[in-house]
C-alpha atoms as an extended CHARMM CRD file, in Angstrom:
* protein
*
       187  EXT
         1         1  MET       CA             -5.6180000000       13.5860000000      -15.5910000000  PROA      1               0.0000000000
         2         2  SER       CA             -7.5640000000       10.6610000000      -14.2180000000  PROA      2               0.0000000000
         3         3  ARG       CA             -9.7970000000        8.7690000000      -16.6340000000  PROA      3               0.0000000000
         4         4  LEU       CA            -12.3730000000        8.7460000000      -13.8460000000  PROA      4               0.0000000000
         5         5  PRO       CA            -13.2440000000       12.1590000000      -12.3800000000  PROA      5               0.0000000000
         6         6  LEU       CA            -12.0950000000       12.7180000000       -8.8160000000  PROA      6               0.0000000000
         7         7  LEU       CA            -15.2260000000       13.6480000000       -6.9160000000  PROA      7               0.0000000000
         8         8  GLU       CA            -15.4080000000       16.5930000000       -4.5700000000  PROA      8               0.0000000000
         9         9  LEU       CA            -17.0430000000       16.1540000000       -1.1700000000  PROA      9               0.0000000000
        10        10  ASP       CA            -20.2410000000       17.9110000000       -2.2590000000  PROA      10              0.0000000000
        11        11  GLU       CA            -20.6080000000       15.3580000000       -5.0840000000  PROA      11              0.0000000000
        12        12  ILE       CA            -20.5870000000       12.4210000000       -2.6530000000  PROA      12              0.0000000000
        13        13  PRO       CA            -23.7250000000       11.3800000000       -0.7580000000  PROA      13              0.0000000000
        14        14  GLU       CA            -23.6770000000       13.0270000000        2.6630000000  PROA      14              0.0000000000
        15        15  GLU       CA            -23.9060000000        9.7280000000        4.5500000000  PROA      15              0.0000000000
        16        16  TYR       CA            -20.4050000000        8.9030000000        3.2750000000  PROA      16              0.0000000000
        17        17  HSD       CA            -18.7610000000       12.2460000000        4.1460000000  PROA      17              0.0000000000
        18        18  TYR       CA            -17.3420000000       10.7310000000        7.3480000000  PROA      18              0.0000000000
        19        19  LEU       CA            -15.0150000000        8.6600000000        5.1590000000  PROA      19              0.0000000000
        20        20  PHE       CA            -13.2820000000       11.8160000000        3.9270000000  PROA      20              0.0000000000
        21        21  THR       CA            -12.3800000000       13.3710000000        7.2600000000  PROA      21              0.0000000000
        22        22  ASP       CA             -8.7270000000       13.7570000000        8.1940000000  PROA      22              0.0000000000
        23        23  ASP       CA             -9.2770000000       11.1990000000       10.9580000000  PROA      23              0.0000000000
        24        24  TYR       CA            -10.3770000000        8.6050000000        8.4160000000  PROA      24              0.0000000000
        25        25  LEU       CA             -9.2710000000        8.8350000000        4.7790000000  PROA      25              0.0000000000
        26        26  GLY       CA             -8.4970000000       12.4390000000        4.1440000000  PROA      26              0.0000000000
        27        27  ASP       CA             -8.3590000000       13.6470000000        0.5580000000  PROA      27              0.0000000000
        28        28  ARG       CA             -6.4670000000       10.9840000000       -1.3820000000  PROA      28              0.0000000000
        29        29  HSD       CA             -7.2530000000       10.6390000000       -5.0670000000  PROA      29              0.0000000000
        30        30  ILE       CA             -7.9070000000        6.9130000000       -4.9310000000  PROA      30              0.0000000000
        31        31  PHE       CA            -10.7990000000        7.3810000000       -2.5200000000  PROA      31              0.0000000000
        32        32  ARG       CA            -12.2300000000       10.2790000000       -4.5120000000  PROA      32              0.0000000000
        33        33  ALA       CA            -12.2850000000        7.9870000000       -7.5560000000  PROA      33              0.0000000000
        34        34  TRP       CA            -13.8530000000        5.1120000000       -5.6160000000  PROA      34              0.0000000000
        35        35  ALA       CA            -16.4980000000        7.5070000000       -4.3050000000  PROA      35              0.0000000000
        36        36  HSD       CA            -18.3730000000        7.0170000000       -7.5800000000  PROA      36              0.0000000000
        37        37  ASN       CA            -19.5760000000        3.8670000000       -5.8210000000  PROA      37              0.0000000000
        38        38  PRO       CA            -19.5580000000        4.7860000000       -2.1200000000  PROA      38              0.0000000000
        39        39  GLU       CA            -21.0450000000        1.4690000000       -1.0020000000  PROA      39              0.0000000000
        40        40  ILE       CA            -18.0830000000       -0.3820000000       -2.5040000000  PROA      40              0.0000000000
        41        41  LEU       CA            -15.6700000000        2.1870000000       -1.0730000000  PROA      41              0.0000000000
        42        42  GLU       CA            -17.0710000000        1.6640000000        2.4180000000  PROA      42              0.0000000000
        43        43  ALA       CA            -17.0980000000       -2.1450000000        2.1360000000  PROA      43              0.0000000000
        44        44  THR       CA            -13.5840000000       -2.2220000000        0.6940000000  PROA      44              0.0000000000
        45        45  LEU       CA            -12.2770000000       -0.1270000000        3.5680000000  PROA      45              0.0000000000
        46        46  GLU       CA            -13.8440000000       -2.5100000000        6.0840000000  PROA      46              0.0000000000
        47        47  TYR       CA            -12.1970000000       -5.4490000000        4.3180000000  PROA      47              0.0000000000
        48        48  LEU       CA             -8.8120000000       -3.7290000000        4.2160000000  PROA      48              0.0000000000
        49        49  ASN       CA             -8.9750000000       -2.7470000000        7.8700000000  PROA      49              0.0000000000
        50        50  THR       CA             -9.6240000000       -6.3960000000        8.7480000000  PROA      50              0.0000000000
        51        51  LEU       CA             -6.5790000000       -7.4690000000        6.7250000000  PROA      51              0.0000000000
        52        52  TYR       CA             -4.4450000000       -4.7290000000        8.2860000000  PROA      52              0.0000000000
        53        53  GLU       CA             -5.4000000000       -5.8380000000       11.7900000000  PROA      53              0.0000000000
        54        54  GLY       CA             -4.3140000000       -9.3470000000       10.8520000000  PROA      54              0.0000000000
        55        55  ILE       CA             -0.6670000000       -8.4610000000       10.2410000000  PROA      55              0.0000000000
        56        56  GLY       CA              0.0580000000       -5.1250000000       11.9410000000  PROA      56              0.0000000000
        57        57  GLN       CA              0.7330000000       -1.6750000000       10.5700000000  PROA      57              0.0000000000
        58        58  ARG       CA              4.4850000000       -1.8610000000        9.9200000000  PROA      58              0.0000000000
        59        59  ARG       CA              4.3030000000       -5.2330000000        8.1890000000  PROA      59              0.0000000000
        60        60  LYS       CA              1.3020000000       -4.0420000000        6.1680000000  PROA      60              0.0000000000
        61        61  GLU       CA              3.3200000000       -1.1140000000        4.8530000000  PROA      61              0.0000000000
        62        62  LEU       CA              6.3360000000       -3.2750000000        4.0530000000  PROA      62              0.0000000000
        63        63  VAL       CA              4.0990000000       -5.6150000000        2.0400000000  PROA      63              0.0000000000
        64        64  ILE       CA              2.4030000000       -2.7440000000        0.1770000000  PROA      64              0.0000000000
        65        65  LEU       CA              5.7330000000       -1.1340000000       -0.7170000000  PROA      65              0.0000000000
        66        66  THR       CA              7.0700000000       -4.4880000000       -1.9120000000  PROA      66              0.0000000000
        67        67  VAL       CA              4.0390000000       -5.0810000000       -4.1350000000  PROA      67              0.0000000000
        68        68  ALA       CA              4.1070000000       -1.5110000000       -5.4550000000  PROA      68              0.0000000000
        69        69  ARG       CA              7.7830000000       -1.8550000000       -6.3590000000  PROA      69              0.0000000000
        70        70  ALA       CA              7.3090000000       -5.2630000000       -7.9800000000  PROA      70              0.0000000000
        71        71  ARG       CA              4.3990000000       -3.9030000000      -10.0630000000  PROA      71              0.0000000000
        72        72  GLY       CA              6.1360000000       -0.6210000000      -10.9100000000  PROA      72              0.0000000000
        73        73  ALA       CA              3.1230000000        1.1120000000       -9.3680000000  PROA      73              0.0000000000
        74        74  ARG       CA              4.2880000000        4.6850000000       -8.8620000000  PROA      74              0.0000000000
        75        75  TYR       CA              1.0450000000        5.9980000000       -7.3080000000  PROA      75              0.0000000000
        76        76  GLU       CA              0.9030000000        3.2790000000       -4.6630000000  PROA      76              0.0000000000
        77        77  TRP       CA              4.6180000000        3.5870000000       -3.8910000000  PROA      77              0.0000000000
        78        78  HSD       CA              4.4470000000        7.3730000000       -3.6420000000  PROA      78              0.0000000000
        79        79  GLN       CA              1.4510000000        7.3020000000       -1.2860000000  PROA      79              0.0000000000
        80        80  HSD       CA              2.8910000000        4.6270000000        0.9460000000  PROA      80              0.0000000000
        81        81  VAL       CA              6.3170000000        6.2290000000        1.3200000000  PROA      81              0.0000000000
        82        82  ASP       CA              4.4680000000        8.8790000000        3.2960000000  PROA      82              0.0000000000
        83        83  ILE       CA              2.1770000000        6.4580000000        5.1390000000  PROA      83              0.0000000000
        84        84  ALA       CA              4.9310000000        3.9370000000        5.9320000000  PROA      84              0.0000000000
        85        85  ARG       CA              7.0630000000        6.5350000000        7.7480000000  PROA      85              0.0000000000
        86        86  ASP       CA              4.2730000000        6.9070000000       10.2980000000  PROA      86              0.0000000000
        87        87  LYS       CA              4.1910000000        3.1270000000       10.7880000000  PROA      87              0.0000000000
        88        88  GLY       CA              7.8830000000        2.7330000000       11.5990000000  PROA      88              0.0000000000
        89        89  VAL       CA              9.3950000000        2.0350000000        8.1750000000  PROA      89              0.0000000000
        90        90  THR       CA             12.5910000000        4.0090000000        7.6820000000  PROA      90              0.0000000000
        91        91  VAL       CA             13.6090000000        5.7710000000        4.4800000000  PROA      91              0.0000000000
        92        92  GLU       CA             16.6240000000        3.4440000000        4.3710000000  PROA      92              0.0000000000
        93        93  GLU       CA             14.2950000000        0.4220000000        4.4170000000  PROA      93              0.0000000000
        94        94  MET       CA             12.2000000000        1.9730000000        1.6380000000  PROA      94              0.0000000000
        95        95  ARG       CA             15.3390000000        2.5510000000       -0.4010000000  PROA      95              0.0000000000
        96        96  ALA       CA             16.2590000000       -1.1040000000        0.1000000000  PROA      96              0.0000000000
        97        97  ILE       CA             12.8520000000       -2.2880000000       -1.1260000000  PROA      97              0.0000000000
        98        98  GLY       CA             13.0410000000        0.1830000000       -4.0140000000  PROA      98              0.0000000000
        99        99  GLY       CA             16.3950000000       -1.3160000000       -4.9730000000  PROA      99              0.0000000000
       100       100  ASP       CA             15.1850000000       -4.9200000000       -4.6150000000  PROA      100             0.0000000000
       101       101  ASP       CA             17.5330000000       -5.4530000000       -1.6650000000  PROA      101             0.0000000000
       102       102  LEU       CA             15.8900000000       -7.2120000000        1.2630000000  PROA      102             0.0000000000
       103       103  SER       CA             19.1120000000       -7.8100000000        3.2040000000  PROA      103             0.0000000000
       104       104  PRO       CA             18.5010000000       -5.0300000000        5.7870000000  PROA      104             0.0000000000
       105       105  PHE       CA             15.4590000000       -6.8560000000        7.1930000000  PROA      105             0.0000000000
       106       106  ASP       CA             15.4460000000       -9.3850000000       10.0090000000  PROA      106             0.0000000000
       107       107  ASP       CA             14.5220000000      -13.0010000000        9.2220000000  PROA      107             0.0000000000
       108       108  ALA       CA             10.7780000000      -12.5920000000        9.8470000000  PROA      108             0.0000000000
       109       109  GLU       CA             10.4660000000       -9.4850000000        7.6580000000  PROA      109             0.0000000000
       110       110  PHE       CA             12.8250000000      -10.8530000000        5.0140000000  PROA      110             0.0000000000
       111       111  VAL       CA             10.6800000000      -13.9410000000        4.4990000000  PROA      111             0.0000000000
       112       112  LEU       CA              7.5160000000      -11.8120000000        4.6200000000  PROA      112             0.0000000000
       113       113  LEU       CA              8.7830000000       -9.6800000000        1.7500000000  PROA      113             0.0000000000
       114       114  GLN       CA             10.0330000000      -12.7100000000       -0.1900000000  PROA      114             0.0000000000
       115       115  TYR       CA              6.5850000000      -14.2430000000        0.2100000000  PROA      115             0.0000000000
       116       116  ALA       CA              4.9090000000      -11.0040000000       -0.9120000000  PROA      116             0.0000000000
       117       117  ARG       CA              7.0430000000      -11.0210000000       -4.0580000000  PROA      117             0.0000000000
       118       118  ALA       CA              6.2130000000      -14.6620000000       -4.6850000000  PROA      118             0.0000000000
       119       119  VAL       CA              2.4590000000      -14.1580000000       -4.2440000000  PROA      119             0.0000000000
       120       120  GLU       CA              2.6060000000      -11.0650000000       -6.4750000000  PROA      120             0.0000000000
       121       121  SER       CA              4.2960000000      -13.0260000000       -9.2500000000  PROA      121             0.0000000000
       122       122  GLY       CA              2.4200000000      -16.2800000000       -8.7100000000  PROA      122             0.0000000000
       123       123  THR       CA              5.6160000000      -18.1520000000       -7.8240000000  PROA      123             0.0000000000
       124       124  VAL       CA              5.1100000000      -19.3300000000       -4.2290000000  PROA      124             0.0000000000
       125       125  THR       CA              7.0360000000      -22.5390000000       -3.6140000000  PROA      125             0.0000000000
       126       126  ASP       CA              6.9100000000      -24.9860000000       -0.7220000000  PROA      126             0.0000000000
       127       127  PRO       CA             10.2440000000      -23.7020000000        0.6850000000  PROA      127             0.0000000000
       128       128  ILE       CA              9.0170000000      -20.0790000000        0.6600000000  PROA      128             0.0000000000
       129       129  HSD       CA              5.7420000000      -21.0620000000        2.2870000000  PROA      129             0.0000000000
       130       130  ASP       CA              7.5230000000      -23.2370000000        4.8690000000  PROA      130             0.0000000000
       131       131  ALA       CA              9.8710000000      -20.3520000000        5.7580000000  PROA      131             0.0000000000
       132       132  LEU       CA              6.8680000000      -18.0750000000        6.2220000000  PROA      132             0.0000000000
       133       133  GLU       CA              5.1910000000      -20.6250000000        8.5160000000  PROA      133             0.0000000000
       134       134  ARG       CA              8.2030000000      -20.4900000000       10.8370000000  PROA      134             0.0000000000
       135       135  HSD       CA              7.4620000000      -16.8240000000       11.5680000000  PROA      135             0.0000000000
       136       136  TYR       CA              3.7310000000      -16.3340000000       11.0250000000  PROA      136             0.0000000000
       137       137  SER       CA              0.5380000000      -18.0800000000       12.0900000000  PROA      137             0.0000000000
       138       138  SER       CA             -1.8870000000      -19.5570000000        9.5910000000  PROA      138             0.0000000000
       139       139  ALA       CA             -4.2570000000      -16.6400000000       10.2310000000  PROA      139             0.0000000000
       140       140  GLU       CA             -1.4720000000      -14.1530000000        9.4600000000  PROA      140             0.0000000000
       141       141  ILE       CA             -0.5430000000      -16.0480000000        6.2960000000  PROA      141             0.0000000000
       142       142  VAL       CA             -4.1300000000      -15.7710000000        5.0730000000  PROA      142             0.0000000000
       143       143  ALA       CA             -4.1220000000      -12.0100000000        5.7640000000  PROA      143             0.0000000000
       144       144  ILE       CA             -0.7150000000      -11.5450000000        4.1000000000  PROA      144             0.0000000000
       145       145  GLY       CA             -1.6970000000      -13.4300000000        0.9480000000  PROA      145             0.0000000000
       146       146  LEU       CA             -4.9990000000      -11.6030000000        0.6010000000  PROA      146             0.0000000000
       147       147  LEU       CA             -3.3200000000       -8.2490000000        1.2310000000  PROA      147             0.0000000000
       148       148  VAL       CA             -0.7870000000       -8.9140000000       -1.5260000000  PROA      148             0.0000000000
       149       149  ASP       CA             -3.5400000000      -10.0470000000       -3.8500000000  PROA      149             0.0000000000
       150       150  PHE       CA             -5.6340000000       -6.9490000000       -3.0950000000  PROA      150             0.0000000000
       151       151  TYR       CA             -2.7410000000       -4.5950000000       -3.8010000000  PROA      151             0.0000000000
       152       152  VAL       CA             -1.8270000000       -6.3710000000       -7.0530000000  PROA      152             0.0000000000
       153       153  GLY       CA             -5.3840000000       -5.6990000000       -8.2020000000  PROA      153             0.0000000000
       154       154  LEU       CA             -5.3030000000       -2.1570000000       -6.8450000000  PROA      154             0.0000000000
       155       155  CYS       CA             -2.0960000000       -1.4010000000       -8.7300000000  PROA      155             0.0000000000
       156       156  ASN       CA             -3.7590000000       -2.6370000000      -11.9280000000  PROA      156             0.0000000000
       157       157  TYR       CA             -6.8890000000       -0.5860000000      -11.2040000000  PROA      157             0.0000000000
       158       158  ILE       CA             -4.9050000000        2.5900000000      -10.5420000000  PROA      158             0.0000000000
       159       159  ALA       CA             -3.1140000000        2.1360000000      -13.8670000000  PROA      159             0.0000000000
       160       160  SER       CA             -6.4420000000        1.5660000000      -15.6460000000  PROA      160             0.0000000000
       161       161  VAL       CA             -7.8690000000        4.9030000000      -14.4610000000  PROA      161             0.0000000000
       162       162  ASP       CA             -4.5090000000        6.6860000000      -14.8330000000  PROA      162             0.0000000000
       163       163  LEU       CA             -4.7240000000        8.0630000000      -11.3300000000  PROA      163             0.0000000000
       164       164  PRO       CA             -2.3730000000       10.9840000000      -10.6060000000  PROA      164             0.0000000000
       165       165  PHE       CA             -0.6010000000       11.0230000000       -7.2620000000  PROA      165             0.0000000000
       166       166  GLU       CA             -0.6360000000       13.7710000000       -4.6870000000  PROA      166             0.0000000000
       167       167  GLY       CA              2.3230000000       15.3960000000       -3.0180000000  PROA      167             0.0000000000
       168       168  GLY       CA              4.3730000000       16.8690000000       -5.8180000000  PROA      168             0.0000000000
       169       169  GLU       CA              6.7750000000       14.9960000000       -8.0450000000  PROA      169             0.0000000000
       170       170  PHE       CA              7.2280000000       11.2350000000       -7.7420000000  PROA      170             0.0000000000
       171       171  VAL       CA              9.3440000000       10.5030000000       -4.6910000000  PROA      171             0.0000000000
       172       172  GLY       CA             11.2960000000        7.8470000000       -6.6200000000  PROA      172             0.0000000000
       173       173  TRP       CA             12.1380000000        4.2210000000       -6.0000000000  PROA      173             0.0000000000
       174       174  HSD       CA             15.1930000000        5.2650000000       -3.9640000000  PROA      174             0.0000000000
       175       175  PRO       CA             13.8360000000        8.1430000000       -1.9020000000  PROA      175             0.0000000000
       176       176  ASP       CA             16.2530000000       10.2420000000        0.0850000000  PROA      176             0.0000000000
       177       177  PRO       CA             15.3180000000       11.7280000000        3.4620000000  PROA      177             0.0000000000
       178       178  ASP       CA             15.4720000000       15.3290000000        2.2280000000  PROA      178             0.0000000000
       179       179  THR       CA             13.0930000000       14.6740000000       -0.6780000000  PROA      179             0.0000000000
       180       180  VAL       CA             10.7090000000       12.7360000000        1.5480000000  PROA      180             0.0000000000
       181       181  ALA       CA             10.6710000000       15.5670000000        4.0830000000  PROA      181             0.0000000000
       182       182  GLU       CA             10.1930000000       18.1810000000        1.3630000000  PROA      182             0.0000000000
       183       183  LEU       CA              7.2870000000       16.3090000000       -0.2480000000  PROA      183             0.0000000000
       184       184  PHE       CA              5.4410000000       15.0990000000        2.8160000000  PROA      184             0.0000000000
       185       185  ASP       CA              6.3080000000       17.0100000000        5.9920000000  PROA      185             0.0000000000
       186       186  ASP       CA              4.2940000000       20.0620000000        5.0080000000  PROA      186             0.0000000000
       187       187  ALA       CA              1.4170000000       18.0750000000        3.4990000000  PROA      187             0.0000000000
């Protein structure tokens, strides 16, 4: 049970109902918790959408999964297994991230995920940054770093409110295609 009640739509000011449509957010627990302060929810979503546009949907999901795994953040991992499939991340790639194996990724994604781990742990070195610069523009590097930083904080926040995840049992750090389909294809 969440330490912060998950609001129902009729408990949220009507001017913010558009945020909870299937075309926008849907019914995820994190947004129902944030709805206690709908102005911050709306502003945070604008900020995140700007970051997402800065690096692309697939890379965004790879970064989020990497941060979730590094932080042991089950809610964020579980949610993004489902989301990442729609953005081109395969179950095999998720399993690799879940097992701390980045070898299946091409050079640009490999260094992206190494950089995400380094930002998450506060251990970015000149060689890691230099490798990232070979594949990404300065603008993308800013977006990547801020995205990692946001999700580190989000993982901590989710733990602080003890947010339960949707979609049945935890998909696991090494999800298999059958479990993923069972949990998310009918959702």
